[in-house]
C-alpha positions in Angstrom: 2.8 -48.6 -11.9 3.2 -45.1 -10.8 5.6 -46.0 -7.9 7.7 -47.6 -10.6 8.0 -44.6 -12.9 8.6 -42.3 -10.2 12.5 -41.3 -9.7 13.7 -43.0 -6.5 15.3 -40.9 -3.8 18.7 -41.8 -2.3 19.1 -41.7 1.3 21.0 -38.5 1.4 18.1 -36.8 -0.7 15.4 -38.2 1.4 17.3 -36.8 4.7 17.6 -33.3 3.2 14.0 -33.3 2.4 13.0 -34.4 5.6 15.2 -31.4 7.3 14.0 -29.0 5.0 10.3 -29.8 5.8 11.2 -30.0 9.5 12.7 -26.4 9.2 9.8 -25.0 7.2 7.4 -26.4 9.8 9.3 -25.0 12.6 9.4 -21.6 10.8 5.7 -21.8 10.1 5.0 -22.6 13.8 7.0 -19.7 15.1 5.2 -17.4 12.6 1.8 -18.5 13.3 2.1 -18.9 17.0 1.8 -15.2 17.8 -1.5 -14.9 15.7 -3.0 -18.2 17.3 -2.1 -16.9 20.7 -3.8 -13.6 20.3 -6.7 -15.1 18.7 -7.3 -17.7 21.8 -6.5 -14.6 24.1 -9.2 -12.5 22.3 -12.0 -14.9 23.7 -10.8 -15.0 27.4 -12.4 -13.1 30.3 -10.5 -10.3 32.0 -10.1 -12.6 35.3 -8.8 -15.8 33.3 -6.4 -13.9 31.0 -3.1 -14.2 33.6 -4.0 -17.4 35.3 -2.8 -19.5 32.7 -1.7 -17.6 29.5 -1.7 -21.0 27.5 -4.9 -22.4 28.3 -8.1 -22.6 25.6 -10.9 -20.5 26.9 -13.6 -22.6 28.9 -16.4 -20.3 28.0 -15.4 -18.0 24.9 -16.2 -14.4 25.5 -17.6 -13.1 22.2 -18.6 -10.0 23.8 -14.7 -8.8 23.5 -15.1 -8.4 20.0 -18.2 -6.2 20.3 -16.4 -4.2 23.0 -13.4 -3.8 20.7 -16.1 -3.0 17.8 -17.5 -0.2 19.5 -14.2 1.2 21.2 -12.5 1.4 17.9 -15.4 3.1 16.1 -14.7 0.2 13.8 -16.6 1.5 10.7 -15.4 4.7 10.6 -11.6 4.2 11.3 -11.8 1.2 9.2 -13.4 2.9 6.3 -10.9 5.7 6.6 -7.8 3.2 6.6 -9.3 1.5 3.5 -10.0 4.5 1.7 -6.8 5.9 2.2 -4.8 2.8 1.3 -7.0 2.1 -1.6 -6.5 5.5 -2.9 -2.8 5.5 -2.6 -2.3 2.1 -4.0 -4.3 3.0 -7.2 -2.2 6.2 -7.4 0.9 4.7 -7.1 0.1 1.9 -9.8 -0.7 4.9 -12.1 2.1 7.0 -11.7 4.6 4.1 -11.3 3.1 2.6 -14.6 3.7 5.9 -16.5 7.3 6.4 -15.0 8.4 3.0 -15.3 7.2 2.9 -19.0 9.2 5.8 -19.7 12.5 4.4 -18.2 12.0 1.0 -19.7 10.9 1.5 -23.1 11.9 5.3 -23.9 15.1 6.8 -24.7 15.8 10.5 -23.6 18.9 12.6 -22.2 19.7 11.9 -18.5 17.5 8.8 -18.3 19.8 6.7 -16.2 20.7 9.5 -14.0 17.2 10.6 -13.4 16.3 6.8 -12.5 19.2 6.8 -10.1 17.8 9.6 -8.3 14.5 8.0 -8.0 16.3 5.1 -6.5 18.3 7.2 -4.1 14.8 8.4 -2.5 14.6 4.9 -1.4 17.5 5.4 1.2 16.1 8.5 2.7 14.1 7.4 5.8 10.6 9.1 6.0 11.1 10.7 9.5 13.9 12.9 7.7 11.6 14.5 5.4 8.6 14.6 8.1 9.0 18.3 9.0 9.5 19.5 5.5 6.6 17.8 4.4 4.3 19.1 7.3 5.4 22.8 6.5 4.7 22.2 2.7 1.1 20.7 3.6 0.7 23.5 6.1 1.2 26.2 3.4 -1.3 24.3 1.3 -3.9 24.2 4.3 -4.0 20.3 3.7 -3.4 19.3 7.3 -6.0 17.5 8.9 -7.6 16.5 5.8 -7.7 13.5 3.4 -5.4 15.2 0.7 -2.6 15.1 3.5 -3.0 11.4 3.9 -3.2 10.5 0.1 -1.4 13.0 -2.1 2.1 13.0 -0.6 2.3 9.1 -1.0 1.0 9.0 -4.4 4.4 8.3 -6.1 7.3 6.2 -4.8 10.7 5.1 -6.2 9.9 1.5 -5.3 6.8 1.3 -7.3 8.8 2.7 -10.1 11.6 0.5 -9.9 9.6 -2.8 -9.6 7.3 -2.0 -12.9 10.6 -1.0 -14.8 12.1 -4.1 -14.1 9.0 -6.0 -15.2 8.5 -3.8 -18.3 11.8 -4.5 -19.4 11.2 -8.2 -19.5 8.4 -7.6 -22.4 9.8 -8.5 -25.8 10.5 -5.4 -28.1 9.3 -7.5 -30.9 5.8 -6.9 -29.5 6.3 -3.0 -29.6 7.6 -3.2 -33.2 4.6 -5.3 -34.3 2.3 -3.0 -32.6 4.1 0.0 -34.4 3.7 -1.6 -37.7 -0.2 -2.0 -36.9 -0.3 1.8 -36.2 -0.4 1.8 -32.5 1.5 4.5 -30.6 3.0 4.4 -27.4 0.1 5.1 -25.1 -1.9 2.6 -27.2 0.9 0.0 -26.8 0.9 0.4 -23.1 -2.8 0.4 -22.4 -3.5 -2.6 -25.1 -0.5 -4.8 -24.5 1.9 -3.7 -21.5 -0.9 -3.4 -18.9 -2.7 -6.8 -19.8 0.8 -8.4 -19.5 1.8 -6.7 -16.4 -1.1 -7.7 -14.0 1.2 -9.7 -11.8 3.7 -6.7 -11.4 0.8 -4.4 -10.8 -0.8 -6.7 -8.1 2.7 -6.8 -6.3 2.9 -3.1 -6.2 -0.7 -2.7 -5.3 -0.4 -5.2 -2.4 2.9 -3.9 -1.1 1.5 0.0 -1.2 -1.9 -1.0 0.5 -0.1 -2.9 3.3 2.2 -0.2 4.0 -0.3 2.5 4.1 -2.9 0.5 6.0 -0.4 -0.2 8.7 1.1 3.4 8.7 1.0 4.9 12.1 3.4 7.9 12.2 2.1 9.9 9.2 -1.4 9.9 10.1 -0.7 10.7 13.5 1.1 13.7 12.7 -1.3 14.9 9.9 -4.6 14.5 11.4 -5.9 15.4 14.7 -9.9 14.8 13.9 -11.7 12.0 15.3 -13.6 11.8 11.9 -10.2 11.2 10.1 -9.0 8.6 12.7 -7.3 5.6 10.9 -7.5 2.2 12.4 -4.1 2.2 13.7 -4.4 5.3 15.6 -7.8 4.2 17.0 -5.9 0.8 17.9 -3.3 3.0 20.0 -6.1 5.0 21.5 -8.0 2.0 22.6 -4.9 0.4 23.8 -4.1 3.4 26.4 -7.9 3.1 27.7 -8.0 -0.9 27.9 -4.1 -2.0 28.5 -4.5 -1.9 32.4 -8.2 -2.9 32.4 -9.2 -5.8 30.2 -6.9 -7.4 27.6 -9.4 -9.5 26.1 -11.1 -6.7 24.0 -7.6 -5.3 23.2 -6.5 -8.6 21.6 -9.9 -8.6 19.9 -9.1 -5.1 18.5 -5.7 -6.5 17.3 -7.4 -9.2 15.4 -9.9 -6.8 14.0 -7.0 -4.7 12.7 -4.9 -7.2 11.1 -7.8 -9.2 9.4 -8.2 -7.3 6.4 -4.6 -7.3 5.2 -4.5 -11.3 5.8 -7.5 -11.9 3.7 -6.1 -9.5 0.9 -3.0 -11.4 0.8 -4.8 -14.8 0.9 -6.7 -13.9 -2.2 -3.8 -12.4 -4.4 -1.0 -14.4 -3.2 -0.3 -16.2 -6.4 -0.3 -13.0 -8.5 1.9 -11.4 -5.8 4.5 -14.2 -5.9 4.4 -14.4 -9.8 4.9 -10.8 -9.8 8.2 -10.9 -7.5 9.5 -13.9 -9.4 9.1 -12.2 -13.0 10.2 -8.7 -11.9 13.4 -10.0 -10.6 12.8 -8.6 -7.0 14.0 -11.3 -4.4 
């Protein structure tokens, strides 16, 4: 009965569906292959790493993960990365919300020009401003502090642009109704705009969090203390020590490093995709 109600596919549609599924399967395999290979390699002993790079480990060496955990000083470096990435993501959500709300819902002289200047900052590579930022932070005595890792990344044109696009989709009738009820702009932002903007805020949060968690150059230049070492710097140091001796702990360290971002995306992927589609960013 169900089969009779379902629309039948023509031969051409079935062929296109099969080709689409085949292409997606090949893409998924190519995307997952490096991760799966690294996972298998992380459980191999040193003497079996190059004998057959495609073979599964006969006796998994779980000590590779213990060596990587100790070599990375995992709790310290992981805590530094998580703390910095969370602080920057929260700051960018806060500053981006206020700026995007002004650009999307308010009128003031030069609004479009100022917004275009914000967008223009996206075209400037970070390495161009690295020296200037270092000199400014040096004058503030912030080098080798958490302030240097967090404050300079507290706002960005990307988060403002994405949130502005989403705020513009909220009907103006809602704002007029809120005004009739006596709500000011900040009350409208807090009580109506922010609850409706959870997908866009989630998207900004994930983008900013992953970008800062994986950042290598900025922490490398701005910090030198071992106590401030983030996970990417710790992985680089560990790689220099283990690259010519034992690849198993090196692969285990890479798996431990990438795991938090994979878990974060797995839990927030629905809100992330919904925010991308509703903000018009494709």
